[in-house]
N, C-alpha and C positions, 0 to 999 in steps of 0.2 A: 331469872333462868335466860328470860331473854338477850340483856347487857352482857350474860358472860358465851352465852351459846351462839350466838352473831360470828366476834371474832375468829371462833375458833371453825365455823362453819368456812370462813372465806381462806383462813390460813392453808383449810382442807384440800378446797380446791383451785387453790395458786401455787400450790404444792406440784403438783400434775405437768404443770406448762412446765415447768423450772426444768422438771427430773430432765423433760423428753428434749427441752434446749441442751441440756449438759450429756446427756447420749447423743445427742448427733454433732457437738464439738468432740464427743473421745472420736465418735466414728471418723468426723471430716479430717481430725487430726492424725487420725493412721493411714489412708490415703496417702499415695504420692500426689503430688500436684499434677493437672495434668494441663496440656500444650496453653501457653499464653498465645490464642488467635484472634488474628486481625478483629475488629469491629466491623460490626456491617448490619445495615436492614432487616426487619421482622422479616419472616419469612412465612411460606402456608404449608401446609401438609401437601403433596407430591410434586409443587412445582418448585417450593422455595422458593427464591428472589427475582424466580424470574419474574411476575406481574409488572414488578418496578420497572423494568426495561421496556415496557410494553407504554409506556406513557411517551416515547421520542424515539430519536432515533440513537443506539446503542452509547456511543462514543459522550453523547450528550447527557443522559441520564446518569451514565457513570461517575461527569467531572460533576454532575450537581450534589449526586449522591455522596461522592467522596468531600463534599464542603462539610457536611452534616459528621461525617463517619473519620474523616480523617484521610492520609496521602495512601493508608496501605487500606483496603476495605475485603471483607469477606463477601463474595456472593455464592448462595447456594443453587443452581438452576440447575433445576430439574433432577438429572442424575449427576450432574456436575459439581464439582466442587471448582472455584476460582478465587483466586484474588486477584485483587484490580489497585495496580501503583500509579498514581496519580501525582507522581514529586520525582523533579531530578534527580533528586536522592537519591529513591528507590530505586528509579532507574539502573543509575550509576549501579549499585550492586548486583542488579537483577543484573547486566550487559555484563559484566566483571565476571560471574559466575559459572564456570563450564558445567555445571551440574543444570543449569539452564539453558542451555543452547537448544534440545528439543521442542520439534514442534508436538503441540497436543496431536494426537490419532481424530482423523473424519472420515468417520464411517463415508460422509456424504463426496467429500474431495477423493478419498481411495481411491472410489468407485469409478469417481470420474476422470483420476487424472494415472494412480498407480499402476491402472493395468498398462497404460502406454509403455509402462517402465517406470526409471526412477531415474526425475530432474536434478534437480536443487531445493525448486521452493519447497514441494511435500514431501519431500528425502528428508527421512531420519536421518539423525547426526549418527553421524559413523564415517567409518573408512567409504564408504562408497559414494557419500555425500563429500568426503573430502576429494575424492578422488574426480567427480566433476565438478566441482569448484573451480581445482585447478584446473581441470580442461579449460574451462570458462573464465579463465585470469589469466592465464601463459598462452591460448592460443584463440580464443574467438572473440574477447573484450579485451585484448593486450593493447595497450596505447597505436602498436605499428599497426594491429588490423580494423580499430576501428579507422585511421588515418586513412587505411587501404579505398573507403568506403566514401571517399569526401567527395570524391565527383555524383558519387549518385543522390547523397543528401542536396547537393548544389542544385540538381540539376530537377528535384520533386520540391525545390523548396522552389524554383523558378512555374515551374510547374501550376503548385498552389497560387502563383500570382497571377498567373495566365487567367485561371478557369476563375479567380476571385474580378480579375480585369473584363471579363466576356458579359457578363451579364447587363444589359439596358446599365444606363447610369442612374443611379437614384434607387436601384431595386434592392431588395433587402436579400441580406444571403445568411443561409443557414453555417456560422462561422466552426459550430463545433462539428457538424458532418464532413465541410474541409479539412479541419484539423486532422480526426480521425484517418481521412483517406491519405493524405499527407505522411503519418505516421504509420498506415499500414503498406502505403507502398512502398516509403522507406525499409521498411522492417522487411517487406519480401523480395525487394531488390539486392540485399544486403545477402540474407541468407540463401535464397534458392537461385540468385545470380540476374533474375529478369521477373519481367511482370507474369503471374498466372494465368494462363488460359484458363482457368474456372475459378478465378479471382473471386467473384461474387460469391459463389457458394463456399467457397475458404472463409470468408470472414462471415460470413453466415453462422458457418461452424464455430467461428469463434466467439461470436457473440453470442451465443445461445450458450454455448460453455463458461461464460463469464456468469450468464443470466443465472444461469441455469446454479452457480457455485455462491451465488449473490445473496442467499433469503437464509434465513432460519430454517433447518433440515430437522425435522420431527428423529431421525437416525441420531444425529448430533443431541441432540436432547437427552432422546431415549434409548441408547446404542441398544439394551438390551431389549428391548421390545420386537417382537416378530411382528406385530402390524405395521408399525411404525418403514416397516423393511417389503413391507407388501402394498404400499402408496401408488402410484399411476408415476410419480415423477420420480421412480425407480426407473419404470421403462424408460420415459424419455430421457434418460441422462445416458444409456445405454444405446439408442439410438443415435444420440447423440456421437459417443465415444467410436461406435463402430466407420462415421462417418467420418469423425478427423482421422481414425485408421488410414481408409480407403485413400483418403485426399495422400495423407503424405507419403505411402505405399507407392501411390504412382509418381511422387517427383522425386522418392528418392530412386526408384527405377530407372527414370530420365537420365538421373545423375549417374549413376552405377555403367547404363548402358554409352554415355558419351566416354567413360572413364576408361571403356573395355573396346572405344574404336579407338582409342589412343588418343584420344586430345581430352586428357585428364592430367596433365602435366602441370597444366599452371591451374591454380587455386583462385577460382572466380569467388566463392560464395563460402558461407556456414558450414553446406552441408561436402560440400570439396573437403573442408579439412577435417568434419568426424569422421569421414568414408575414408581420408586418409593414415586417421590413427586408428580407425576401424581393424585396416588392411596393417598394418604396422606391428598393432597390440601394442601401440608406448604409451609410454603414463604407468602403467601398467592396473588400465581399465579397459575391462573386457567391452566394447561397445555394441551391442547387439543393435538390431533396428529397434527394440524397444526403449532401448537407451536415447537414440538417436531420436526418435519421436519425443518422448519424452524432453530432451532438453530444448527443442524447438518448439514444443510450447511452451514453455518457460517463457524464451526470447518472448513468445509472439505475446502471449499474457503481460509481460512486462510492459511492453511497448505498447499497445491497445488500452489494456488496463491503469498506465501508470503515467508513461511521456503523455499519449493526447489529453490524459485527464488535468495534465497539471500543465500544456499551454490552457487547456481551455477556461480552467481556474485564470490564469494567466490575463487573457482577453477580458475576461468578464471585469477581475480586477481592476485593469487598465479604464476599460469606459466609466468605470464606478467612480472613480479616482482623477478625474483630467489635469490635475495638477504633474500625477504622477507619469500620464500618459507623453503631457507634453515636451515634459524634461527629459526622457526617453529617447521621443522620437530628434529632439533639438540631438541629442548624442550621437543617433544611429547615422540620420541626415548629412551632420559634418565630418565624419568618419569615411561616410562612403559617399562624398560629393562629384558628382560626375559620372559616377558608374552606374550601369546600367542594370545589373542584378547585386544581388548578396553575394560575396565569397568569405568564405571561411576564414581567410587570414585577416579579416578585417575584424571578426568578431574580436579580437583577445584584448584588443583593447576599450570594449565597450562595458567599463565597471558598471555602470549606473544599470544598464540592464542583467548584467549578471547578479547586482542587488536585489531589482525588480521579481529574480525568478526565485532568488531565497526567501523572499517575503512570501511569495506565492506560498513555497512552500513550507514557508511556517502557520499560515492561518489554514492552509491546503496541505495537510502532509500525507504523501503517498496512500501509505497506511496507517491508517489513524487507532490503531490496536495493535499490537503487536504479541501472538501468543505465545507461550511456551510452554511445558510441562516441565516440573519439577524431580529430579530421576534421583532424589536423597533429600530427608529431612534438611531445611536451611532454612536459617533467621535473615528476613528482611525487615529493617528500621527496626530491629530489637520482637518481633514477633517470630510466633513458630510456624514454620509455611512445611505442612507434610508431603511427603512422596507422595508422586502421583497427583499433585495437587495442578490446577493448571494457575500460569501467572499470567496476568493480561495485563501489558505497559500502554496508557491512556496517553499515546504521543500527543493528541488533538489537545486534551487538556494541559499540559507542560507546557507544546507550545504559546500557551493562552494564559500563563498564569503569572500575574502581577507581582509575583514575588521576583522574579526574571525580567521581565519584559514591561519597558514604559508602554502605556497607551497600547493595552496589548491586541485588542481588536480593530484597531489602527492600522489598515494600509497604510508602509512608513519603512519602505524601500531603505532609507537614508541609514538607518539603526545599523544595518552591515557592511557599512561603510565608513571609511578612515582607522589608521590604525588601534586606536582604543575603543573602536567599539566593534570589534568582530566578535563571535561566538566564541571563538578560544581564547583570548584576552580576557574575556571578562569571567572565563570555568562556566560556560556553557554548553561545553561536548554536548551532556545530556541532558539541556535544555531544547537542544536544537538537533533532531531525530529523523530529517526525513526521507530517508532512506533505510532506515533499523538503527540496528547496533550490533555490535560484541562481534562473533566469528560470524554471526550468519545475515551482518549487512550485506545489503544487495552489489555484488557485483558490477554490475551494469552500469554505473554510476556516469561515467566520463561518454557512454553513448547515448545514453538516454541525457545527460548537458548538452551536448551539443546538437543535437535534433531538436532541443527545445530552443536556443540560442536563435541559431540559424531561422527555424520560423518564426519565432517573434522579432527577430530583425528584420526580416523581408516583408512582414504585415505591416510594420510598423514603417519601415523606411517609404514604401510603396503606397502608401494607401494613410488618408486623413479616414477616421472610422466616426461614424455617428448611427445613434441612437434610434429606435421607431419613433414617429410622431408622435409626441405627448408624453413620451418617458424621460425621466430628469433621472440624473448619474446616481442619485440614492437609491431610485426605484429600481434596479436592476436586482434583477429575483437571481438572489445567492442561495436558494432552496437544496438543500443536498440529497443523495439518494445511495444510500449503504450498499454496500457490499465486500469483495475482495479490498479494492479500495471506494472514495468516496466521490463521487463522480456527479457530475449538476445535473438538479433534476430537469431545469426548461432547459429548451433552447433559445442558443444566443443567436439571437437574429441582428444583426448590425446592417448599416447601409457605408460599403466601402466607396469613399469618394478619391480615386486616381491622383497621387502626388507626383510620382517620377513611371511613367512607363516602361510596365518591363517587356524584355526582350527576351525569347525562348532562341536556346539556339540547337 
């Protein structure tokens, strides 16, 4: 009995698992295939993949994760679903698609900036955004307008040099602070026409606005949570907003009074241009005071948190790479020999200096992460990206991809020199995106570039630079502080040794 019973018993119990598998296969075959989503790291309940981003700076962590999961990666960040692109091929598809021109909504940023009106950085993609961009490109940041501020830039560069030459010889100076002051004063004079009487209060407001926008906000991670909206930081942002409105309205009122008194025929600054467009109703744009405030805030954010940051990174890279610094100084001092200050006309032929700036932007892009929101179902690199997904391009990772760059971690400006070495010649347009890409590329590139060039040329022409005692070039602190842009975390303390004494006229 046992010999015949055991096989029958085994077949009986093997039948049910086989039947279950068959039924599952039939049911699965009857269903429509789901979307082919990009791969991604494992998730936890409620917070999804957010814990992976806590291991370091977001752009660093995303790059590390992409090495495991691929150039297009899915992240569930609390209530948000994001796709991260970490290759030039993915960036090319993203920035060529009109359905990916919208910035994702941010409760924190909307509260901090949108109540000013709608500028361009945080405005939704649409008619208003296009009109504001046209005002910027055709009026405020047009080549003729940027050139009209030449005297301001030269004066402020000379003041920067004079301030660095005034401390006792051999004393360390905080180069980061001096560069911030140069950029702020240059921008203030271009926008407002003169230095502000409330300069300290204005700069304090701007820095606080940037700080408030530079950290993870629970309202962005859990936009549906009432508790997140009740946190104290919400009230701090509101106080900062009111202070910004007060300061800017005071400045606008002074300009309007000057125009009413008959002294407004000549356009001295950006506010004069905006008030003229407001009065004429030109370009099809209704320029309320709220919109003007938003545009001005965008200009200052771009100046303080991008131009100043790029200058600071450039000086840090130069002192960390003495060979590059000496080569740049030799070029500048040959071109400016015998001059008592730097004039913009001499900057045109400083090709190596321009390469230094481009290499700085490659290693330290203005915006390391560029977010967009998908307005319709799309495919990127063959994967399905559903409508409403946040698409983040990791520019920082792409700029250091060994697939496109030789020795990507090395500071080597020579890679941008020569006919065969240019980015465009090598097909790397989307491997080098320091100012973003697509229709939302920064319209103020020329305004930023010339400010960076004249400041850097002035520092290298007038001074030799020494590190603090005992600090070697390879020990220069390159740690980062993540925010809207990535700034330097540690102050850059250097000893300026005058080479050509400045003359302030």
